OpenMM code with the backbone's topology and positions (N, CA, C; nanometers):
from openmm import Vec3, app, unit

residues = "UNK UNK UNK UNK UNK UNK UNK UNK UNK UNK UNK UNK UNK UNK UNK UNK UNK UNK UNK UNK UNK UNK UNK UNK UNK UNK UNK UNK UNK UNK UNK UNK UNK UNK UNK UNK UNK UNK UNK UNK UNK UNK UNK UNK UNK UNK UNK UNK UNK UNK UNK UNK UNK UNK UNK UNK UNK UNK UNK UNK UNK UNK UNK UNK UNK UNK UNK UNK UNK UNK UNK UNK UNK UNK UNK UNK UNK UNK UNK UNK UNK UNK UNK UNK UNK UNK UNK UNK UNK UNK UNK UNK UNK UNK UNK UNK UNK UNK UNK UNK UNK UNK UNK UNK UNK UNK UNK UNK UNK UNK UNK UNK UNK UNK UNK UNK UNK UNK UNK UNK UNK UNK UNK UNK UNK UNK UNK UNK UNK UNK UNK UNK UNK UNK UNK UNK UNK UNK UNK UNK UNK UNK UNK UNK UNK UNK UNK UNK UNK UNK UNK UNK UNK UNK UNK UNK UNK UNK UNK UNK UNK UNK UNK UNK UNK UNK UNK UNK UNK UNK UNK UNK UNK UNK UNK UNK UNK UNK UNK UNK UNK UNK UNK UNK UNK UNK UNK UNK UNK".split()
positions = [
    Vec3(13.7203, 13.2773, 13.5710),
    Vec3(13.6586, 13.1458, 13.5544),
    Vec3(13.6546, 13.0739, 13.6987),
    Vec3(13.7254, 13.1054, 13.7905),
    Vec3(13.7179, 13.0417, 13.9149),
    Vec3(13.5951, 13.0914, 13.9719),
    Vec3(13.5635, 13.2319, 13.9576),
    Vec3(13.4531, 13.2840, 14.0219),
    Vec3(13.3149, 13.2119, 13.9549),
    Vec3(13.3172, 13.1864, 13.8363),
    Vec3(13.1967, 13.1210, 13.7638),
    Vec3(13.1887, 12.9629, 13.8288),
    Vec3(13.2940, 12.8827, 13.8521),
    Vec3(13.2844, 12.7592, 13.8941),
    Vec3(13.2481, 12.7610, 14.0568),
    Vec3(13.2885, 12.8541, 14.1287),
    Vec3(13.2343, 12.8739, 14.2637),
    Vec3(13.1040, 12.9084, 14.2698),
    Vec3(13.0482, 12.9946, 14.1812),
    Vec3(12.9068, 13.0282, 14.1688),
    Vec3(12.8168, 12.9118, 14.1307),
    Vec3(12.8712, 12.8405, 14.0340),
    Vec3(12.8064, 12.7060, 14.0077),
    Vec3(12.7927, 12.6057, 14.1202),
    Vec3(12.8964, 12.5955, 14.1775),
    Vec3(12.9115, 12.5012, 14.2906),
    Vec3(12.8067, 12.5590, 14.4079),
    Vec3(12.8132, 12.6802, 14.4459),
    Vec3(12.7278, 12.7335, 14.5401),
    Vec3(12.5693, 12.7205, 14.5047),
    Vec3(12.5376, 12.7326, 14.3818),
    Vec3(12.4178, 12.7179, 14.3305),
    Vec3(12.3661, 12.5802, 14.3420),
    Vec3(12.4669, 12.4942, 14.3153),
    Vec3(12.4241, 12.3446, 14.3162),
    Vec3(12.4186, 12.3026, 14.4653),
    Vec3(12.4636, 12.3775, 14.5649),
    Vec3(12.4353, 12.3322, 14.7002),
    Vec3(12.5685, 12.2807, 14.7575),
    Vec3(12.6719, 12.3454, 14.7100),
    Vec3(12.8041, 12.3136, 14.7955),
    Vec3(12.9119, 12.2820, 14.6892),
    Vec3(13.0107, 12.2252, 14.7649),
    Vec3(13.1402, 12.1913, 14.6921),
    Vec3(13.1815, 12.0538, 14.6870),
    Vec3(13.2694, 12.0162, 14.6175),
    Vec3(13.3361, 11.8749, 14.6269),
    Vec3(13.2290, 11.7696, 14.5808),
    Vec3(13.2226, 11.6649, 14.6532),
    Vec3(13.1636, 11.5506, 14.6137),
    Vec3(13.0134, 11.5768, 14.5915),
    Vec3(12.9604, 11.6423, 14.6898),
    Vec3(12.8058, 11.6640, 14.6833),
    Vec3(12.7807, 11.7509, 14.5550),
    Vec3(12.8442, 11.8439, 14.4991),
    Vec3(12.8341, 11.9162, 14.3886),
    Vec3(12.8411, 11.8131, 14.2587),
    Vec3(12.9343, 11.7301, 14.2524),
    Vec3(12.9520, 11.6528, 14.1529),
    Vec3(12.8522, 11.5389, 14.1429),
    Vec3(12.8140, 11.4894, 14.2405),
    Vec3(12.7186, 11.3924, 14.2524),
    Vec3(12.5745, 11.4486, 14.1947),
    Vec3(12.5370, 11.5648, 14.2510),
    Vec3(12.4277, 11.6228, 14.1854),
    Vec3(12.4457, 11.6668, 14.0368),
    Vec3(12.5586, 11.7088, 13.9938),
    Vec3(12.5718, 11.7289, 13.8563),
    Vec3(12.5751, 11.6107, 13.7705),
    Vec3(12.6421, 11.4969, 13.8172),
    Vec3(12.6070, 11.3697, 13.7582),
    Vec3(12.4791, 11.3157, 13.7424),
    Vec3(12.4063, 11.3350, 13.8635),
    Vec3(12.2694, 11.2911, 13.8562),
    Vec3(12.1967, 11.3608, 13.7515),
    Vec3(12.2097, 11.4925, 13.7455),
    Vec3(12.1355, 11.5860, 13.6633),
    Vec3(12.1727, 11.5445, 13.5028),
    Vec3(12.3211, 11.5207, 13.5002),
    Vec3(12.3441, 11.4827, 13.3541),
    Vec3(12.2761, 11.3560, 13.3190),
    Vec3(12.2727, 11.2553, 13.4158),
    Vec3(12.2310, 11.1220, 13.3781),
    Vec3(12.0776, 11.1478, 13.3521),
    Vec3(12.0147, 11.2258, 13.4041),
    Vec3(11.8646, 11.2349, 13.3967),
    Vec3(11.8420, 11.2985, 13.2664),
    Vec3(11.9360, 11.3876, 13.2300),
    Vec3(11.9152, 11.4524, 13.0973),
    Vec3(11.9422, 11.3641, 12.9933),
    Vec3(12.0431, 11.2700, 13.0000),
    Vec3(12.0681, 11.1573, 12.9006),
    Vec3(11.9387, 11.0725, 12.8794),
    Vec3(11.8934, 11.0290, 12.9953),
    Vec3(11.7633, 10.9431, 12.9909),
    Vec3(11.6610, 11.0092, 12.9184),
    Vec3(11.6448, 11.1387, 12.9629),
    Vec3(11.5280, 11.2051, 12.9159),
    Vec3(11.5371, 11.1987, 12.7535),
    Vec3(11.6617, 11.2583, 12.7264),
    Vec3(11.6643, 11.2764, 12.5686),
    Vec3(11.6604, 11.1422, 12.4994),
    Vec3(11.7086, 11.0390, 12.5610),
    Vec3(11.7051, 10.8988, 12.4861),
    Vec3(11.5579, 10.8712, 12.4748),
    Vec3(11.4773, 10.8889, 12.5875),
    Vec3(11.3240, 10.8395, 12.5842),
    Vec3(11.2628, 10.9408, 12.4710),
    Vec3(11.3046, 11.0618, 12.4704),
    Vec3(11.2378, 11.1680, 12.3772),
    Vec3(11.2886, 11.1254, 12.2153),
    Vec3(11.4073, 11.0749, 12.2147),
    Vec3(11.4366, 11.0426, 12.0813),
    Vec3(11.3831, 10.9196, 12.0201),
    Vec3(11.3552, 10.8332, 12.1304),
    Vec3(11.2819, 10.7068, 12.0869),
    Vec3(11.1456, 10.7356, 12.0354),
    Vec3(11.0788, 10.8255, 12.1143),
    Vec3(10.9389, 10.8623, 12.0672),
    Vec3(10.9462, 10.9631, 11.9384),
    Vec3(11.0499, 11.0225, 11.9154),
    Vec3(11.0653, 11.1109, 11.8105),
    Vec3(11.0847, 11.0301, 11.6808),
    Vec3(11.1603, 10.9125, 11.6986),
    Vec3(11.1927, 10.8486, 11.5672),
    Vec3(11.0897, 10.7640, 11.5099),
    Vec3(11.0687, 10.7479, 11.3854),
    Vec3(10.9593, 10.6741, 11.3300),
    Vec3(10.9723, 10.5370, 11.3754),
    Vec3(10.8547, 10.4811, 11.4293),
    Vec3(10.8443, 10.3648, 11.4972),
    Vec3(10.7973, 10.2467, 11.4073),
    Vec3(10.7435, 10.1630, 11.4568),
    Vec3(10.6830, 10.0417, 11.3893),
    Vec3(10.5851, 10.0994, 11.2797),
    Vec3(10.5023, 10.2030, 11.3172),
    Vec3(10.3897, 10.2554, 11.2327),
    Vec3(10.4437, 10.3633, 11.1389),
    Vec3(10.5889, 10.3521, 11.0845),
    Vec3(10.6425, 10.4581, 11.0077),
    Vec3(10.5391, 10.4427, 10.8780),
    Vec3(10.5283, 10.5653, 10.8285),
    Vec3(10.4538, 10.5749, 10.6845),
    Vec3(10.5340, 10.4929, 10.5854),
    Vec3(10.4522, 10.4068, 10.5132),
    Vec3(10.5180, 10.3500, 10.3980),
    Vec3(10.5457, 10.4604, 10.2673),
    Vec3(10.6395, 10.4115, 10.1837),
    Vec3(10.6594, 10.4888, 10.0787),
    Vec3(10.5375, 10.4915, 10.0055),
    Vec3(10.5266, 10.6216, 9.9273),
    Vec3(10.3983, 10.6377, 9.8296),
    Vec3(10.4279, 10.5403, 9.7170),
    Vec3(10.3281, 10.4457, 9.7272),
    Vec3(10.3331, 10.3487, 9.6179),
    Vec3(10.2095, 10.2736, 9.6157),
    Vec3(10.1716, 10.2178, 9.5012),
    Vec3(10.0353, 10.1411, 9.4774),
    Vec3(10.0673, 10.0171, 9.3719),
    Vec3(10.0209, 9.9008, 9.4223),
    Vec3(10.0191, 9.7736, 9.3438),
    Vec3(9.8975, 9.7625, 9.2841),
    Vec3(9.8638, 9.7274, 9.1520),
    Vec3(9.7499, 9.7089, 9.0801),
    Vec3(9.7393, 9.5639, 9.0253),
    Vec3(9.6533, 9.4879, 9.0492),
    Vec3(9.6535, 9.3525, 8.9879),
    Vec3(9.5105, 9.3192, 8.9296),
    Vec3(9.4898, 9.2109, 8.8814),
    Vec3(9.3593, 9.1482, 8.8340),
    Vec3(9.3536, 9.1643, 8.6910),
    Vec3(9.2336, 9.2365, 8.6315),
    Vec3(9.2043, 9.2302, 8.5012),
    Vec3(9.2734, 9.3500, 8.4487),
    Vec3(9.4154, 9.3456, 8.4116),
    Vec3(9.4903, 9.4528, 8.3676),
    Vec3(9.5712, 9.4002, 8.2660),
    Vec3(9.5847, 9.4997, 8.1444),
    Vec3(9.6492, 9.4424, 8.0330),
    Vec3(9.8209, 9.4677, 8.0607),
    Vec3(9.8591, 9.5831, 8.1323),
    Vec3(9.9918, 9.6366, 8.1589),
    Vec3(10.0444, 9.5905, 8.2967),
    Vec3(10.1634, 9.5333, 8.2789),
    Vec3(10.2337, 9.4911, 8.4057),
    Vec3(10.3766, 9.5513, 8.4164),
    Vec3(10.4280, 9.5630, 8.5204),
    Vec3(10.5724, 9.5865, 8.5215),
    Vec3(10.6683, 9.4967, 8.6021),
    Vec3(10.6041, 9.3894, 8.6515),
    Vec3(10.6861, 9.3042, 8.7515),
    Vec3(10.7158, 9.1829, 8.6627),
    Vec3(10.8146, 9.1036, 8.7164),
    Vec3(10.8698, 8.9885, 8.6672),
    Vec3(10.7658, 8.8800, 8.6172),
    Vec3(10.6792, 8.8674, 8.7273),
    Vec3(10.5725, 8.7518, 8.6903),
    Vec3(10.4696, 8.8116, 8.6064),
    Vec3(10.4713, 8.9234, 8.5588),
    Vec3(10.3493, 8.9824, 8.4637),
    Vec3(10.2039, 8.9790, 8.5309),
    Vec3(10.2138, 8.9995, 8.6683),
    Vec3(10.0676, 8.9902, 8.7357),
    Vec3(10.0454, 9.1241, 8.8038),
    Vec3(10.1445, 9.2195, 8.8185),
    Vec3(10.1315, 9.3468, 8.8995),
    Vec3(10.1747, 9.4397, 8.8111),
    Vec3(10.1158, 9.5735, 8.8283),
    Vec3(10.1595, 9.6971, 8.7815),
    Vec3(10.1907, 9.7624, 8.9319),
    Vec3(10.3248, 9.7963, 8.9307),
    Vec3(10.3577, 9.8740, 9.0652),
    Vec3(10.3966, 10.0056, 9.0345),
    Vec3(10.3187, 10.1022, 9.0917),
    Vec3(10.3366, 10.2451, 9.0737),
    Vec3(10.4341, 10.2857, 9.1895),
    Vec3(10.5514, 10.3332, 9.1686),
    Vec3(10.6288, 10.3874, 9.2673),
    Vec3(10.5962, 10.5412, 9.2924),
    Vec3(10.6530, 10.5996, 9.3728),
    Vec3(10.6269, 10.7285, 9.3970),
    Vec3(10.6479, 10.8299, 9.2830),
    Vec3(10.7432, 10.8165, 9.2017),
    Vec3(10.7708, 10.9110, 9.0904),
    Vec3(10.6555, 10.8899, 8.9864),
    Vec3(10.6050, 10.7600, 8.9718),
    Vec3(10.5047, 10.7276, 8.8798),
    Vec3(10.3740, 10.7819, 8.9125),
    Vec3(10.3393, 10.7687, 9.0556),
    Vec3(10.2149, 10.8256, 9.0934),
    Vec3(10.2084, 10.9820, 9.0886),
    Vec3(10.3230, 11.0431, 9.1187),
    Vec3(10.3368, 11.1939, 9.1054),
    Vec3(10.3300, 11.2482, 8.9533),
    Vec3(10.3873, 11.1520, 8.8680),
    Vec3(10.3789, 11.1995, 8.7286),
    Vec3(10.2307, 11.1931, 8.6613),
    Vec3(10.1388, 11.1206, 8.7253),
    Vec3(10.0066, 11.1165, 8.6704),
    Vec3(9.9227, 11.2793, 8.7019),
    Vec3(9.8473, 11.2988, 8.6092),
    Vec3(9.7956, 11.4447, 8.6231),
    Vec3(9.7226, 11.4451, 8.7658),
    Vec3(9.7493, 11.5537, 8.8203),
    Vec3(9.6957, 11.5859, 8.9561),
    Vec3(9.5609, 11.6583, 8.9475),
    Vec3(9.4665, 11.5965, 9.0251),
    Vec3(9.3318, 11.6593, 9.0372),
    Vec3(9.2996, 11.6879, 9.1884),
    Vec3(9.2070, 11.7847, 9.2133),
    Vec3(9.1772, 11.8158, 9.3436),
    Vec3(9.0160, 11.8007, 9.3736),
    Vec3(8.9955, 11.7462, 9.4851),
    Vec3(8.8486, 11.7580, 9.5299),
    Vec3(8.8592, 11.8333, 9.6637),
    Vec3(8.7554, 11.9264, 9.6693),
    Vec3(8.7562, 12.0064, 9.8143),
    Vec3(8.6152, 11.9704, 9.8664),
    Vec3(8.6227, 11.8856, 9.9611),
    Vec3(8.5101, 11.8345, 10.0519),
    Vec3(8.5233, 11.8016, 10.1886),
    Vec3(8.4281, 11.7902, 10.2494),
    Vec3(8.4319, 11.7349, 10.3848),
    Vec3(8.4336, 11.5766, 10.3892),
    Vec3(8.4651, 11.5183, 10.4806),
    Vec3(8.4237, 11.3704, 10.5026),
    Vec3(8.3781, 11.3666, 10.6569),
    Vec3(8.3461, 11.2489, 10.6775),
    Vec3(8.3076, 11.1988, 10.8239),
    Vec3(8.4185, 11.2340, 10.9236),
    Vec3(8.5402, 11.2197, 10.8836),
    Vec3(8.6500, 11.2264, 10.9632),
    Vec3(8.7573, 11.3529, 10.9455),
    Vec3(8.7184, 11.4334, 10.8460),
    Vec3(8.7945, 11.5581, 10.8245),
    Vec3(8.6881, 11.6725, 10.7950),
    Vec3(8.7350, 11.7866, 10.8357),
    Vec3(8.6525, 11.9106, 10.7954),
    Vec3(8.6775, 11.9274, 10.6368),
    Vec3(8.6095, 12.0342, 10.5857),
    Vec3(8.6228, 12.0575, 10.4506),
    Vec3(8.7727, 12.0827, 10.4121),
    Vec3(8.8174, 12.0036, 10.3339),
    Vec3(8.9675, 11.9940, 10.2944),
    Vec3(8.9753, 11.9809, 10.1469),
    Vec3(9.0834, 12.0392, 10.0938),
    Vec3(9.1126, 12.0061, 9.9580),
    Vec3(9.2283, 11.8847, 9.9415),
    Vec3(9.1762, 11.7876, 9.8728),
    Vec3(9.2539, 11.6627, 9.8573),
    Vec3(9.3084, 11.6633, 9.7204),
    Vec3(9.4406, 11.6093, 9.7004),
    Vec3(9.5074, 11.6204, 9.5739),
    Vec3(9.5461, 11.4805, 9.5454),
    Vec3(9.5565, 11.4354, 9.4106),
    Vec3(9.6034, 11.3150, 9.3760),
    Vec3(9.5604, 11.2865, 9.2440),
    Vec3(9.6014, 11.1703, 9.1694),
    Vec3(9.5459, 11.1332, 9.0360),
    Vec3(9.3916, 11.0594, 9.0414),
    Vec3(9.3202, 11.1004, 8.9325),
    Vec3(9.1996, 11.0263, 8.9330),
    Vec3(9.2188, 10.8688, 8.9194),
    Vec3(9.1250, 10.8103, 8.9848),
    Vec3(9.1284, 10.6583, 8.9901),
    Vec3(9.1202, 10.6000, 8.8523),
    Vec3(9.0613, 10.6926, 8.7648),
    Vec3(9.0220, 10.6560, 8.6191),
    Vec3(9.1802, 10.6589, 8.5348),
    Vec3(9.2516, 10.7594, 8.5944),
    Vec3(9.3831, 10.7657, 8.5174),
    Vec3(9.4782, 10.6368, 8.5655),
    Vec3(9.4751, 10.6146, 8.6713),
    Vec3(9.5439, 10.4790, 8.7194),
    Vec3(9.4965, 10.3613, 8.6464),
    Vec3(9.3627, 10.3386, 8.6384),
    Vec3(9.3195, 10.2351, 8.5599),
    Vec3(9.3373, 10.2247, 8.4135),
    Vec3(9.3476, 10.3425, 8.3605),
    Vec3(9.3774, 10.3731, 8.2264),
    Vec3(9.5424, 10.3260, 8.1964),
    Vec3(9.6168, 10.3533, 8.2947),
    Vec3(9.7511, 10.3279, 8.2769),
    Vec3(9.7968, 10.1833, 8.2726),
    Vec3(9.7194, 10.1077, 8.3591),
    Vec3(9.7253, 9.9554, 8.3640),
    Vec3(9.6416, 9.8932, 8.2678),
    Vec3(9.5465, 9.9528, 8.1945),
    Vec3(9.4838, 9.8802, 8.1075),
    Vec3(9.3724, 9.8160, 8.1557),
    Vec3(9.3150, 9.8624, 8.2687),
    Vec3(9.2086, 9.7848, 8.3363),
    Vec3(9.0744, 9.7610, 8.2552),
    Vec3(9.0322, 9.6356, 8.2786),
    Vec3(8.9220, 9.6000, 8.1906),
    Vec3(8.8124, 9.5354, 8.2836),
    Vec3(8.7912, 9.5692, 8.4018),
    Vec3(8.7032, 9.4968, 8.4773),
    Vec3(8.5874, 9.6119, 8.5111),
    Vec3(8.4950, 9.5579, 8.6146),
    Vec3(8.3691, 9.6367, 8.6357),
    Vec3(8.3815, 9.6891, 8.7983),
    Vec3(8.4725, 9.6128, 8.8509),
    Vec3(8.4840, 9.6659, 9.0012),
    Vec3(8.6266, 9.6630, 9.0483),
    Vec3(8.6469, 9.7588, 9.1532),
    Vec3(8.7871, 9.7598, 9.2067),
    Vec3(8.7903, 9.7361, 9.3514),
    Vec3(8.8723, 9.6129, 9.3790),
    Vec3(8.8737, 9.5874, 9.5390),
    Vec3(8.9883, 9.6509, 9.5816),
    Vec3(8.9677, 9.7434, 9.6869),
    Vec3(9.0837, 9.8048, 9.7407),
    Vec3(9.1336, 9.7442, 9.8950),
    Vec3(9.2677, 9.7423, 9.8966),
    Vec3(9.3338, 9.6610, 10.0027),
    Vec3(9.4096, 9.7804, 10.0864),
    Vec3(9.4045, 9.7635, 10.2089),
    Vec3(9.4718, 9.8845, 10.2847),
    Vec3(9.5668, 9.8124, 10.3845),
    Vec3(9.6652, 9.8874, 10.4471),
    Vec3(9.7600, 9.8492, 10.5393),
    Vec3(9.7012, 9.8140, 10.6586),
    Vec3(9.5897, 9.8371, 10.6869),
    Vec3(9.5231, 9.7769, 10.8083),
    Vec3(9.4304, 9.6545, 10.7867),
    Vec3(9.4646, 9.5975, 10.6708),
    Vec3(9.3938, 9.4749, 10.6267),
    Vec3(9.2440, 9.4871, 10.5943),
    Vec3(9.1955, 9.6166, 10.5646),
    Vec3(9.0628, 9.6465, 10.5409),
    Vec3(9.0395, 9.6056, 10.3807),
    Vec3(8.9488, 9.5682, 10.3435),
    Vec3(8.9128, 9.5471, 10.1946),
    Vec3(8.7657, 9.6220, 10.1644),
    Vec3(8.7637, 9.6764, 10.0648),
    Vec3(8.6271, 9.7130, 10.0174),
    Vec3(8.6215, 9.7376, 9.8506),
    Vec3(8.5122, 9.7136, 9.7947),
    Vec3(8.4984, 9.6987, 9.6527),
    Vec3(8.4072, 9.8176, 9.6248),
    Vec3(8.4552, 9.8958, 9.5177),
    Vec3(8.3876, 10.0113, 9.4528),
    Vec3(8.3532, 9.9880, 9.2990),
    Vec3(8.2279, 10.0192, 9.2483),
    Vec3(8.2278, 10.0074, 9.1003),
    Vec3(8.3106, 10.1009, 9.0198),
    Vec3(8.3780, 10.0436, 8.9043),
    Vec3(8.4332, 10.1213, 8.8196),
    Vec3(8.3631, 10.2509, 8.7717),
    Vec3(8.2360, 10.2308, 8.7561),
    Vec3(8.1428, 10.3331, 8.7061),
    Vec3(8.1424, 10.4564, 8.8027),
    Vec3(8.1826, 10.4503, 8.9275),
    Vec3(8.2212, 10.5622, 9.0053),
    Vec3(8.3173, 10.6551, 8.9565),
    Vec3(8.4146, 10.6046, 8.8916),
    Vec3(8.5202, 10.7000, 8.8361),
    Vec3(8.4477, 10.8012, 8.7457),
    Vec3(8.3735, 10.7806, 8.6676),
    Vec3(8.3058, 10.8533, 8.5653),
    Vec3(8.2023, 10.9395, 8.6373),
    Vec3(8.1204, 10.8660, 8.7229),
    Vec3(8.0072, 10.9517, 8.7855),
    Vec3(8.0693, 11.0552, 8.8755),
    Vec3(8.1641, 11.0343, 8.9599),
    Vec3(8.2103, 11.1154, 9.0682),
    Vec3(8.3409, 11.1812, 9.0493),
    Vec3(8.4247, 11.1194, 8.9519),
    Vec3(8.5707, 11.1963, 8.9425),
    Vec3(8.6546, 11.1573, 9.0437),
    Vec3(8.6279, 11.0304, 9.1085),
    Vec3(8.7176, 10.9953, 9.2256),
    Vec3(8.8659, 11.0017, 9.2128),
    Vec3(8.9128, 11.0446, 9.3174),
    Vec3(9.0697, 11.0708, 9.2971),
    Vec3(9.1188, 10.9734, 9.4273),
    Vec3(9.2432, 10.9381, 9.4134),
    Vec3(9.3370, 10.8507, 9.5076),
    Vec3(9.4308, 10.9569, 9.5585),
    Vec3(9.3965, 11.0323, 9.6722),
    Vec3(9.4553, 11.1385, 9.7236),
    Vec3(9.5867, 11.0972, 9.7948),
    Vec3(9.6984, 11.1688, 9.7738),
    Vec3(9.8131, 11.1779, 9.8550),
    Vec3(9.8433, 11.2642, 9.9329),
    Vec3(9.7609, 11.3934, 9.9180),
    Vec3(9.7863, 11.5061, 10.0024),
    Vec3(9.6392, 11.5639, 10.0484),
    Vec3(9.6549, 11.6373, 10.1732),
    Vec3(9.5292, 11.7031, 10.2141),
    Vec3(9.5843, 11.8435, 10.2586),
    Vec3(9.5222, 11.9393, 10.2011),
    Vec3(9.5566, 12.0767, 10.2286),
    Vec3(9.7016, 12.1143, 10.2083),
    Vec3(9.7456, 12.0543, 10.1033),
    Vec3(9.9031, 12.0597, 10.0731),
    Vec3(9.9973, 11.9751, 10.1493),
    Vec3(9.9510, 11.9011, 10.2290),
    Vec3(10.0475, 11.8292, 10.3209),
    Vec3(10.0207, 11.6697, 10.2807),
    Vec3(10.1556, 11.6042, 10.2592),
    Vec3(10.1396, 11.4528, 10.2222),
    Vec3(10.0734, 11.3884, 10.3446),
    Vec3(9.9905, 11.2917, 10.2837),
    Vec3(9.9085, 11.2138, 10.3913),
    Vec3(10.0075, 11.0971, 10.4437),
    Vec3(10.0003, 11.0932, 10.5788),
    Vec3(10.0856, 10.9784, 10.6514),
    Vec3(10.0084, 10.8759, 10.6879),
    Vec3(10.0466, 10.7540, 10.7158),
    Vec3(9.9843, 10.6543, 10.7665),
    Vec3(9.8897, 10.6772, 10.8732),
    Vec3(9.9465, 10.7733, 10.9652),
    Vec3(9.8597, 10.8204, 11.0797),
    Vec3(9.7443, 10.9056, 11.0387),
    Vec3(9.7407, 10.9768, 10.9293),
    Vec3(9.6425, 11.0497, 10.8963),
    Vec3(9.5928, 11.0113, 10.7538),
    Vec3(9.5385, 10.9037, 10.7329),
    Vec3(9.4599, 10.8474, 10.6262),
    Vec3(9.5418, 10.8089, 10.5101),
    Vec3(9.6767, 10.8205, 10.5160),
    Vec3(9.7708, 10.8142, 10.3968),
    Vec3(9.8273, 10.6632, 10.4085),
    Vec3(9.8993, 10.6198, 10.3246),
    Vec3(9.9691, 10.7276, 10.1959),
    Vec3(9.8561, 10.7650, 10.0823),
    Vec3(9.7635, 10.6752, 10.0765),
    Vec3(9.6574, 10.7098, 9.9791),
    Vec3(9.5257, 10.6912, 10.0273),
    Vec3(9.4266, 10.7760, 9.9885),
    Vec3(9.3045, 10.7986, 10.0500),
    Vec3(9.2031, 10.8225, 9.9175),
    Vec3(9.1149, 10.7218, 9.9124),
    Vec3(9.0195, 10.7319, 9.8000),
    Vec3(8.9116, 10.8394, 9.8448),
    Vec3(8.9026, 10.9481, 9.7752),
    Vec3(8.8061, 11.0560, 9.7817),
    Vec3(8.7010, 11.0793, 9.6919),
    Vec3(8.5862, 11.0897, 9.7346),
    Vec3(8.4606, 11.1287, 9.6474),
    Vec3(8.4268, 11.2639, 9.6778),
    Vec3(8.3554, 11.3455, 9.5849),
    Vec3(8.3144, 11.4584, 9.6210),
    Vec3(8.1842, 11.4696, 9.7076),
    Vec3(8.1889, 11.4406, 9.8192),
    Vec3(8.0820, 11.4210, 9.9123),
    Vec3(7.9894, 11.5374, 9.9138),
    Vec3(8.0427, 11.6621, 9.9290),
    Vec3(7.9740, 11.7802, 9.9533),
    Vec3(7.8881, 11.8077, 9.8322),
    Vec3(7.9508, 11.7627, 9.7047),
    Vec3(7.8731, 11.7779, 9.5858),
    Vec3(7.7376, 11.6827, 9.5438),
    Vec3(7.7480, 11.5680, 9.6416),
    Vec3(7.6390, 11.4647, 9.6231),
    Vec3(7.6035, 11.4251, 9.7571),
    Vec3(7.5569, 11.5307, 9.8259),
    Vec3(7.5316, 11.4800, 9.9848),
    Vec3(7.4037, 11.3698, 9.9914),
    Vec3(7.3362, 11.3576, 9.9057),
    Vec3(7.2228, 11.2595, 9.9109),
    Vec3(7.2857, 11.1168, 9.8758),
    Vec3(7.3791, 11.1146, 9.7904),
    Vec3(7.4363, 10.9792, 9.7523),
    Vec3(7.5619, 10.9427, 9.8400),
    Vec3(7.6348, 11.0402, 9.8925),
    Vec3(7.7666, 10.9939, 9.9513),
    Vec3(7.7653, 11.0095, 10.1098),
    Vec3(7.6476, 11.0491, 10.1561),
    Vec3(7.6588, 11.0802, 10.3071),
    Vec3(7.5739, 10.9530, 10.3690),
    Vec3(7.6270, 10.9284, 10.4991),
    Vec3(7.5579, 10.7915, 10.5815),
    Vec3(7.6638, 10.6843, 10.5562),
    Vec3(7.6183, 10.5883, 10.6129),
    Vec3(7.7202, 10.4462, 10.6290),
    Vec3(7.7400, 10.4127, 10.4878),
    Vec3(7.6592, 10.4128, 10.3910),
    Vec3(7.6903, 10.3595, 10.2562),
    Vec3(7.8008, 10.4434, 10.1916),
    Vec3(7.7737, 10.5813, 10.1904),
    Vec3(7.8691, 10.6726, 10.1435),
    Vec3(8.0028, 10.6736, 10.2266),
    Vec3(7.9913, 10.6723, 10.3389),
    Vec3(8.1199, 10.6707, 10.4220),
    Vec3(8.2074, 10.5564, 10.3884),
    Vec3(8.1426, 10.4295, 10.3558),
    Vec3(8.2407, 10.3175, 10.3352),
    Vec3(8.3315, 10.3293, 10.2115),
    Vec3(8.2817, 10.4112, 10.1136),
    Vec3(8.3531, 10.4331, 9.9950),
    Vec3(8.4694, 10.5218, 10.0225),
    Vec3(8.4981, 10.5951, 10.1297),
    Vec3(8.6221, 10.6595, 10.1709),
    Vec3(8.6909, 10.5597, 10.2347),
    Vec3(8.7888, 10.5168, 10.1383),
    Vec3(8.8905, 10.4136, 10.1876),
    Vec3(9.0386, 10.4711, 10.1991),
    Vec3(9.0941, 10.4676, 10.3194),
    Vec3(9.2266, 10.5309, 10.3611),
    Vec3(9.3145, 10.4131, 10.3715),
    Vec3(9.4615, 10.4584, 10.3618),
    Vec3(9.5696, 10.3602, 10.4025),
    Vec3(9.5787, 10.2619, 10.2819),
    Vec3(9.5383, 10.3027, 10.1629),
    Vec3(9.5314, 10.2051, 10.0532),
    Vec3(9.6763, 10.1780, 10.0106),
    Vec3(9.6922, 10.0379, 9.9775),
    Vec3(9.8098, 9.9714, 9.9363),
    Vec3(9.8140, 9.9059, 9.7953),
    Vec3(9.6877, 9.8549, 9.7727),
    Vec3(9.6711, 9.7789, 9.6495),
    Vec3(9.5472, 9.7947, 9.6108),
    Vec3(9.5178, 9.7566, 9.4656),
    Vec3(9.3904, 9.7543, 9.3782),
    Vec3(9.3900, 9.6278, 9.3137),
    Vec3(9.2758, 9.5668, 9.3136),
    Vec3(9.2618, 9.4302, 9.2324),
    Vec3(9.1274, 9.4807, 9.1552),
    Vec3(9.1683, 9.4725, 9.0211),
    Vec3(9.0509, 9.4933, 8.9154),
    Vec3(8.9813, 9.3443, 8.8902),
    Vec3(8.8574, 9.3645, 8.9029),
    Vec3(8.7601, 9.2563, 8.8860),
    Vec3(8.6703, 9.2725, 8.7731),
] * unit.nanometer
topology = app.Topology()
chain = topology.addChain("A")
for resn in residues:
    res = topology.addResidue(resn, chain)
    for name in ("N", "CA", "C"):
        topology.addAtom(name, app.Element.getBySymbol(name[0]), res)
């Protein structure tokens, strides 16, 4: 053991106080480095919210105390039939997206409107016609290529159209605007 300590002291550049100072300085650097790394590795202010969706507006079914909103929690969203669309988007290569059909969500809440206003975590709002549900089989995806979507990669919910199957209708600025991500709420109008 004494040989090991002597070897470490010599490798550190000496004995006594100099060796201890270098050792403590190295230890302090390691602690600071780990602290900074840990702070970046921890979920920050942009942590992905839980998988959930609020639906309001012209709906027959609610589950909140004020009888205005149907709140889907993660279990309820995952319990809806899962459908997939394999397509490319302007922002992603050809990928397989999975989630419930928008039509199934609207059916669950007893929607009776003609438009759906989508609201996102980054305060974007866009309106799509309910007719898109039947025409395109639109899904509200919570995964892409088997990986759950996070806030940093279009999640937790991403409205997906089968763009590759309808390139003339869903390509370009008008088509791109229908692909809404970071969805948190729907208002049926």
